[in-house]
C-alpha positions as CSV (number, residue, x, y, z in Angstrom):
1,M,11.2,-9.3,110.4
2,R,9.8,-6.0,109.0
3,L,8.6,-3.6,111.7
4,D,6.0,-1.8,109.6
5,H,2.6,-0.2,110.5
6,D,0.9,-3.6,110.9
7,W,3.6,-4.9,113.3
8,I,3.3,-1.6,115.3
9,A,-0.5,-1.8,115.5
10,D,-0.2,-5.4,116.7
11,H,2.1,-4.4,119.6
12,V,0.9,-1.1,121.0
13,P,-2.5,0.0,122.3
14,H,-3.0,2.6,119.6
15,Q,-5.4,1.3,117.0
16,G,-7.0,2.3,113.7
17,R,-6.1,5.7,112.4
18,M,-4.8,6.6,115.9
19,C,-1.8,4.3,115.3
20,L,0.4,7.1,113.8
21,L,3.7,5.4,113.0
22,D,4.5,3.8,109.7
23,E,7.7,1.8,110.4
24,V,10.6,1.4,112.7
25,L,13.9,2.3,111.0
26,S,16.3,1.3,113.7
27,W,16.3,0.5,117.4
28,D,18.5,-0.7,120.2
29,S,18.2,-1.0,124.0
30,Q,18.3,2.8,124.5
31,Q,16.7,4.4,121.5
32,L,14.4,4.0,118.5
33,L,13.9,5.8,115.2
34,C,10.5,5.6,113.4
35,R,9.2,7.1,110.1
36,T,5.7,8.3,109.3
37,G,3.7,10.1,106.7
38,T,0.4,10.2,108.6
39,H,0.8,13.9,109.4
40,R,-0.3,14.6,105.8
41,C,-3.6,12.7,106.1
42,H,-6.7,14.9,105.8
43,D,-8.6,12.6,108.1
44,H,-5.9,12.6,110.8
45,P,-7.6,11.9,114.2
46,L,-5.7,14.8,115.9
47,R,-6.5,17.5,113.3
48,A,-8.5,20.4,114.7
49,H,-9.7,23.5,112.8
50,G,-8.4,22.2,109.5
51,R,-4.8,21.7,110.7
52,L,-2.4,19.5,112.7
53,G,-0.7,21.6,115.3
54,S,2.9,21.0,116.2
55,A,2.0,20.0,119.8
56,C,0.8,16.7,118.3
57,A,4.5,15.8,118.2
58,I,4.0,14.7,121.8
59,E,1.6,12.0,120.6
60,Y,4.0,10.8,117.9
61,A,6.8,10.7,120.5
62,A,4.6,8.8,123.1
63,Q,3.8,6.2,120.4
64,A,7.5,5.8,119.6
65,A,8.2,5.2,123.3
66,A,5.4,2.6,123.4
67,V,6.9,0.9,120.4
68,H,10.4,0.9,122.0
69,G,8.9,-0.6,125.2
70,A,7.2,-3.3,123.2
71,L,10.4,-4.1,121.4
72,L,12.4,-4.3,124.6
73,A,9.8,-6.5,126.2
74,L,9.6,-8.9,123.2
75,S,13.4,-9.2,123.0
76,G,13.6,-9.9,126.7
77,M,15.8,-6.9,127.4
78,V,13.4,-5.7,130.1
79,P,10.9,-7.4,132.4
80,I,7.4,-7.2,131.2
81,A,5.0,-5.4,133.5
82,D,2.5,-8.2,133.7
83,G,5.2,-10.7,134.8
84,T,5.1,-12.9,131.6
85,G,8.3,-13.9,129.8
86,P,10.0,-12.7,126.6
87,G,7.9,-12.8,123.5
88,S,4.8,-11.6,125.3
89,R,3.0,-8.3,124.7
90,A,4.1,-5.5,127.0
91,G,1.8,-3.9,129.5
92,A,0.4,-0.5,128.8
93,G,1.6,2.9,129.9
94,M,0.1,6.3,130.4
95,L,1.6,9.5,129.4
96,V,1.7,11.7,132.5
97,G,3.9,14.5,131.5
98,A,5.8,16.4,128.8
99,R,8.6,18.7,129.7
100,A,11.2,21.0,128.0
101,L,9.0,21.0,124.9
102,E,10.4,23.0,122.1
103,L,8.3,23.5,118.9
104,A,10.1,24.9,115.9
105,V,7.1,25.0,113.6
106,E,3.4,25.9,114.1
107,R,1.9,22.9,112.3
108,L,2.9,19.5,111.0
109,D,0.3,18.9,108.2
110,D,2.0,21.3,105.8
111,I,5.3,19.4,105.8
112,A,5.7,17.6,102.5
113,E,8.4,15.1,103.6
114,D,8.0,12.2,106.0
115,L,8.6,12.7,109.7
116,L,11.3,11.0,111.7
117,V,10.4,10.3,115.3
118,G,13.3,9.5,117.6
119,A,12.9,8.4,121.2
120,L,15.8,8.0,123.7
121,R,15.2,6.1,127.0
122,L,16.6,8.3,129.7
123,H,15.4,6.3,132.7
124,A,13.2,3.3,133.4
125,D,12.1,1.2,136.4
126,A,9.2,-1.1,137.1
127,R,6.7,1.8,137.5
128,S,7.8,4.5,135.1
129,A,9.9,5.5,132.1
130,R,11.3,8.8,130.9
131,Y,12.2,9.4,127.3
132,G,13.8,12.3,125.4
133,F,12.4,12.8,121.9
134,E,13.0,14.6,118.7
135,L,10.7,15.0,115.7
136,Q,12.5,15.8,112.4
137,Q,11.6,16.5,108.8
138,A,13.1,13.7,106.7
139,D,15.5,14.9,104.0
140,A,13.8,14.7,100.6
141,G,17.1,15.1,98.7
142,G,19.0,12.3,100.4
143,G,21.9,14.6,101.5
144,G,21.4,13.8,105.2
145,A,20.3,17.3,106.4
146,R,17.2,17.1,108.6
147,R,15.2,20.0,110.1
148,R,14.3,19.6,113.8
149,L,10.5,20.3,114.2
150,A,10.1,19.5,117.9
151,Q,11.9,18.1,120.9
152,G,11.2,17.4,124.6
153,R,10.9,14.8,127.3
154,L,8.1,12.5,128.2
155,S,7.2,10.8,131.5
156,I,5.3,7.6,131.3
157,W,3.6,5.7,134.1
158,L,3.8,2.0,133.4
159,L,0.7,-0.1,134.1
160,T,0.5,-3.8,134.6
161,A,-1.6,-5.6,132.0
162,G,-5.2,-5.0,132.6
163,A,-4.7,-2.7,135.6
164,A,-6.3,0.7,135.9
165,P,-4.4,3.5,137.7
166,A,-5.1,3.6,141.4
167,A,-7.1,6.6,142.7
168,P,-5.1,8.9,144.9
169,A,-5.7,8.2,148.7
170,P,-8.2,10.7,150.2
171,Q,-6.6,13.4,152.2
172,A,-7.8,14.4,155.7
173,P,-9.1,18.0,155.8
174,G,-6.6,20.4,157.1
175,P,-7.1,22.8,160.0
176,G,-9.6,25.5,159.6
């Protein structure tokens, strides 16, 4: 089975031009590596002021984590949030934090080579997941050397299928 852009779009919430990953190169129970060339698109949905800033690496990483979660759920390696069995579509998640973000470049759209997006599952339970990520410039010459463009950690709140996040409980006013 080829895990290309069409497969990705069928298994994650990101649709249309907002589905940023082109293919899954490799994956296992803990990590995933994807390739993409969408950063070069002039009509990229995250472009602002004529450029694609390097902070957009967070969205690429979040989508890689979503693909990893879908693959784990489909393979039966983790329970699916909505309680259905292996082979079903995974429930959605919401990015709630990015930490230890290191950006080595100012922008992504001026990189000629494809991008490699790696995600490493650091922790997961029924309600949340935490991933480390690294965005690299693919080696155009085939020698194996890759330049790191960004890295960091993501925190994801896992939602059951069709559920909206609960509103925080109201707090009683404090004294005076």
